[in-house]
N, C-alpha and C positions, 0 to 999 in steps of 0.2 A: 504494499500499501505506500502512494507517497506520504510527503510530509503531511498534507492536507488533502483531506479528500471533500469537494464540495459538491452541494446538490440543492436546486431549488424544487420546490413542491407546484402541482401543477399548474397554478395560476399566476406564480412568483410573489407571492405573498412573504414567505417565509424561506429559509436558509439554513441548510443543517451545514455542519461543518464537523468531519470525523479527522480525529488526528491517533496518534498512538497513546495519548494519553485520556483521550477521551472522548464523548460527543455533546455537541452542543448548540441549542437549536434556537437559531435568531428571526425575530420576526421584523420583517423591512418593507410593512406596510404604510407606517406612521412617519412621522416626522424624524424619529430617530431609531436607529439601530438597537433593538433591544432582547435582553436573552431572555427566553422563556423557559427553556428544559437546559438539565444539563447530566451526565451521566457518566462513570468512570468504564474505561476501555480494558477492562480486567477481561471481559469475554471475548477481546480484540472484534470489535465488528467490522465487515466489511460493506455490508449495505443496507443504507437507511432509507426509505422512503417514508413522506407524511404526506397522510391524505387530504387536501385543500388546505383548510386552515382550523380543521378538527384536530381532535385530541388521539388521534389515532395514529399512530408510527408503527412500521413493520421494521425488523433487526435480521438479519443474515450474520452469524459469525463464522470466524475462521475453525473456531472449535469444534463446531456443528454446521458444516456447508451446505448440508441438506435440508437443515430445519429453518422453518420461518418462523420469528417469534412476531405475535401479535401482541401490541402492548398500549394502553390507555394512559399516556405519560403523564395528563394534568392527576389523576390518580395514581400515579406508580403501579398500577394493578397489569399482571399479566393476564392477556387474556384466552390465548390458545396458543399451540403450537403444533407446525402441518411439516409432516416429516414425507422426502420425495426417494425416488430411488436414486437420484444423483445430486451434484454439486447444483446449485441453485445460482446460473449466471443472471438474473435480471428479475425485476420485480416492477410492475407498472398496476397502476391503481386507476378508477375513475370512483361516481358515485354508486354506479351497480356492481362492478365487475372488479376482481383483483386474478391479474396473470402472473404465472409464475414460469419462467422460462430457463429450460435445460437445455444441454449439448443435444440431445436428439428429440426432445417433446417440452409441449406446450402444456399446461395444466390451466383452466378458467375455474375461477368460483365464483359464486353469490357472495359477496361482499357483507351482506346483512346476515349471514347466518357461517358463514365459508364452507357450505356444500359444493362438493366438486361436480360441476354441471357438464365439463365436457373434457375429452385429454386429446390433442392432436399430437399424434406420435407417427414413427419412422419417417419424420422431416431427415432435407439433408443435414448433416452435421454443422451444428452453430454456434464455436468454439466461444464465439465474441456476445454471444445470449443476445442477439442484435433483434429487436422486436421495438413496437411503436403501438399503443391504444388511445383512440381519439375519445372525448369525453361521452361521445355518444354510441361507443364500444365497438367500433371496427379496428380490428385487430391485423397491422402486416407484420410479415416476419419474411426473411428470405428462403429459397428452395433449393437453392443451387450453390454447389461450393466454387464452380470456373466462370460463373458469371452474376450478374447483378439481378436476378428473375426475383420476382419476389411473389406472394399470396397474399389477399385482403380477405380476413374471414370476419362474417357477422357474429361477433362474440354475446351480442344480447336475443337473438333471435338461433344460435348456435348454425351459421349456415355459410359454406364454404363461398367465396365468393371469386373476381376475376384473379387472373394470372397476368404481372404486369412485366415486360422485361424493361426495366428501367438504364442499364448499364450495360456496356462489355465487359465488364471487369467486376469483380464481386464488389457488395455493397459495407459501406461504411457507417452511413449513417441514416436514419429512417425518421421524419417525424411529419404528426399530423397538425393541422391549422384548427385552430378552438374550434369552429364549426363543424370540422369533419369533413369537409367538402372537398380538400386539398391535400397532396400528401408528396411531401419535398424527400429529395434522396440524391446521397453522395456515394460515389463509388471508392476505392482503394486511392486511384489516383487523387480523388479531389481537386480535378481540375475544372467540371462539371457538376452543376448543380441544376435538378429536373424538378419541376412541378406537374403532378398528375391530377387528373380530376379524378375522385373516387367512384364516382356513379359509374362512368364508362370506361376509366382507363387512359382515357386521352391525353396526351402531353399540352399544357396548357402554358408553360414559360420555363425559358433554360436562359442560366447563368453562367457567365465564364468567371470563375473565381481568380485564376490566374494560367501560366503555363508548364509551372514546375512543379511535380506531383507531392503532394503533401498528405499529410494524416489531419482526417477532421477530428476535432474535439467536440464539437458541439453543435446543433443543428436544429435550429429551433424558430418557429412563429413567434409575430410580437402577437400581445395579448387580443389586439383587436383583427388580425390575422393581418394586417396591410403591408405588414414587412417582412423578412426573412432573413435569420442571422447566422452567420456561420465562423467558427473558428477554428483555425487550425494550428499546427506548428511553425507557423511563420511567425511574422512579427505584425500581421496586421488582421485586423477583425473587419468583415464586410457584412453590408446592410443590404439587401434588395431590394427592390418595392413591385409589390406583385401588381399586375397589371389587373384592375377589375374587370375591366371588356373584356378580355380575355376569359376570365372566368364567368362572366355571364355568358359569354358564346357559347363554352364547354359545357356550361350547362343546359343551357338552351338545347344542344344537340343531344345532349343525354337525353332528355325529355323527347324530344323528337323521334329516339331510337324507340324510345318505350312503346312511343303511341303509335308508329310503324309496326311495330311486330304484334302490337295488338289488333291492330286493324288488318294484318295479313293472317293471324289466327281465326282471325271473326270471319274471314271472305274465304279461307279454306274450309272452315266449319259451316258453313252457310250454301257455299257454291255446288253446283251438281256438276259432273261431266258435261262441257256441249257436244250435241250431235255435230255431223258432218257439214252440215248447211248452215250451221252456227259459225262454227269454225272459219269458212269461206267466207261468212258475211265479215266476221270480225278482220279476218286477213286482209281483206277488200277494202275494209273502213279503216284499217291502220296505214296501208298503205296510202288512200288518200288522202288521211290528217300528213303525214311524212310529206306528202308531196305538196300539198298547199299549206305547209307552217312556213312562215317567212325565215327567211336566210339568217343567222347572227351577222350583225355590224360587222365591216372588216377593223380588223385591231390598227390603233394607231401607232403613231412610229417609235411612240415610245416604249408601249407595251411590246410591242415586236422587238425591240432593242434591248431591252431588260428582260425579257425571255432568251433572247439569244445570248446574252451575258450568263445568264444562271445557268444554261444549259450547255455551252459549250466551251465559252472562255473558262470557267469559275468550276473547279472540282467540286464536288458534293459535300468535301471536308470545310473546304475555304469558305462555303456558301452558308454552312451551319453555322462555323465559327462569327459570319459576319450578322447572323440573324440573333446571336447569343446578345443578353443584355449584362452592361457591365454594373456595378454596386452602385447604389444609391447615396452611401454614405461609410464612412470608413471611419477605422479606432487605431493608432498606433500605437503599440504595447511598449510597456517600458525596457521588457526583457524576452525575446521569442522562444520558443522549445518549451516554453510551461504549458500547463493545459489550464484552458480557460473556458470557463463555460458562462453563456450569456441570455440576458432575458430582455425584453425592450415592453415594460408596462408603463403604469403611470402610477406615480409615487408624488400623494400629497396633490394628486389632480392635475400632476405634470407627468408630461411623458419624459422617463429616461431609459438610458441603457446602461443596464449591470452589467458587471463582468465580474465574475467570482474566480480567482485563480488559485493552485495548489500552495502558493505562498502565505495563503492564510489573510491576503487581504480582500476585501470586497472595493472594484472602483465604480463610483457614479458618474456619467459621462450624461451632458446633455445631446438631445435628439431633438433635429428640428426635421417635423415630418412634412416642411415644403420645399425645404432647398436641401438638403441634406447636408455633405461635404464631412469635412473631419468633424468628429464630434468631440465638443469640450471637455475635459476632465473637471468635475464640479469638486468630488471630495473624494476621501481613500480613507475606510474603515478596517481597523486591525482586528481582525475575528481571531486571533490566536490564544487569547485568553480570556480571564473573566471581564465582563462587561466595564467594571470599574477601571479596567487599565484599557479601554479601548482609545484609540488615536484615531481621531478626526478630522482630517486635513482641509483647510478652504483655500486649493491651490491657485497661483497664478501663471501666466503664461511662462515667465522665464523658470515656474518649479516643475513644469511636466517633465521636462528633461532629466531631472535628477533621482527620481523615484527608480532605486533598484534594489530587489529583493531577490535571494537568494534562498532556495528550500533549504533545509535541514536533511538529514542523511535518510531516507528511508527506509521503512522495518523490513529485515530480512522475509521474504517471502518464502512458507515452509511447504514444502511438497506435498501433497493431497491427495493419496490413494482412494478413489472413488470406484465403486462399482460402475459399470455401464448403463446408459439410460437405458430403461424397457419400460412396457405399458405396466409396471405394477401400479395398483391401485395406492392413493396418498392417503397416510395414516394422520391423522388428526386427534391429536390428544390435550386435555385439558390440562393446564399447570397445577401444582399440589398445592393444595387450598391451604389458606392461614387457620391453624387451631381456633375453634370455637369453644370457649369455656363458659358459653352462657348456658343459661336454666334450659331455654330453647334445645342449644346444639347437644347438652348432654342428652334430654330426652328423643332426641333423633339419632343419636346415637352414630355407629359407622356408616350411615348411609347419607353424613354429613359429607363425609371423605370426597367426593366427586361433582363436579359442579355439573349441573343438569343443563340440557341443552337451550332449557328456556331463559336460565341464568346466563349463558353466556351469550344468547342472543338479544339479550336486553343489555350488558356490558357493549357488546359491540354497535349495537343501534343507541348506544351514550357516548361512545367514543366518536364515532360517525357525524353523528346530527350537530352541525354547529348553530352556535345559540344566535337568534335574528334580533337585530335592533330593532326595537319599536320604531324609533323615529332618529332624524339624524338631527342632533341638537343645532348643529351650524346653520341648517335650515329650517328648523322648528323650534327656537329659544324657549325655553321655560317661560310661562306667563302669569302673573301674580296675581291671584282672583281674590278680591276685598271679600272678607267676610260678613256675611250676611246678620242683622241683627236677629 
């Protein structure tokens, strides 16, 4: 594990910081960065995921790499432990589903009671644990080791969807837009980023990140879905703008395709085979219509020239490069080579570009959604220790180049010998309960030693549900009401 492993939650309202000494969870939605949970790392935690702004977090440790631990962190209560046939590589969550990705299988749970709904087995070896889950429960994962071919699975209805060949080389990053309508992909080369329509698999947009092969560390849509941010092992973070017209065109085409298929199905169901006379009449009519149809207007000289250039003078690869969009905004990092994860979201109603680095710092940049360009660095938060020691810097232009951070030595990876992934069932067990010395507990006797499914369900629901505010005090300030006589 690196010196500091950083991870945003689904709506970018919190950030988890995992180090060799412990786990810290920070809230970043307010005006200040606030520590809301801390836990020592005696279990050697390696995967942390928080469900939105709720109290539910899931942990995977090095000591038990095939065990998923669910925790109600505000009450500091264990909810349940789930054991899988091999090492857990990735965990994804939304309000309805929890996805656990292994090397050769993917398991889908109902997050309300952790019952396993479906297992996708016998997939191509996915040693990176690469998968993406949308907020409307679309699941994307690679199905080929030699090319960038992926499959979309509907985790809500448990249906297999379409297959998309996104790249010629294996995939390195996948991410859904907040609405779940778009899927962005990057390959191991990292030079081209593509955006696809989830409904029909059509390529909506293509971005050129650069010409040199790089390793993509982070690929994420903005919270509003209008931008796509990518970071790599180079010194530049790229932000691309999504073309709303291209997205609308792809969605309309998908709707038209569905309508055409339904129309064809209805015609096949209602039509009967035509007789010989009807066939000859239809042929004659079609020929007459084709003859009487107006001829297309002659092409303009400009159109003919552009067509000739695109088809004769320019090779296909060159024309593809010219059609690719460049970055809308950029950030130049202080130290390349480190792993950075990004988020574009609103903080105190202002659009910000957040960059969390494995050096333990959170960098907050100004983001201009109208002009783009180089994003200005506004502040730096030191998340390496307790909140009392946090460093918050308001930087000037002359200070931007002075920030240099070097990560501490990474902990030594321990080799793990795990059984090969198989279609074995997932074992879900409840944690050991706290001793109940009350009078009611003594009367219940040994039956109180195991948590019932209903009790586990209540704990899960309590951890998942986020308390809603009845009103916003900034919009509806309290009004003093005079007491009546």
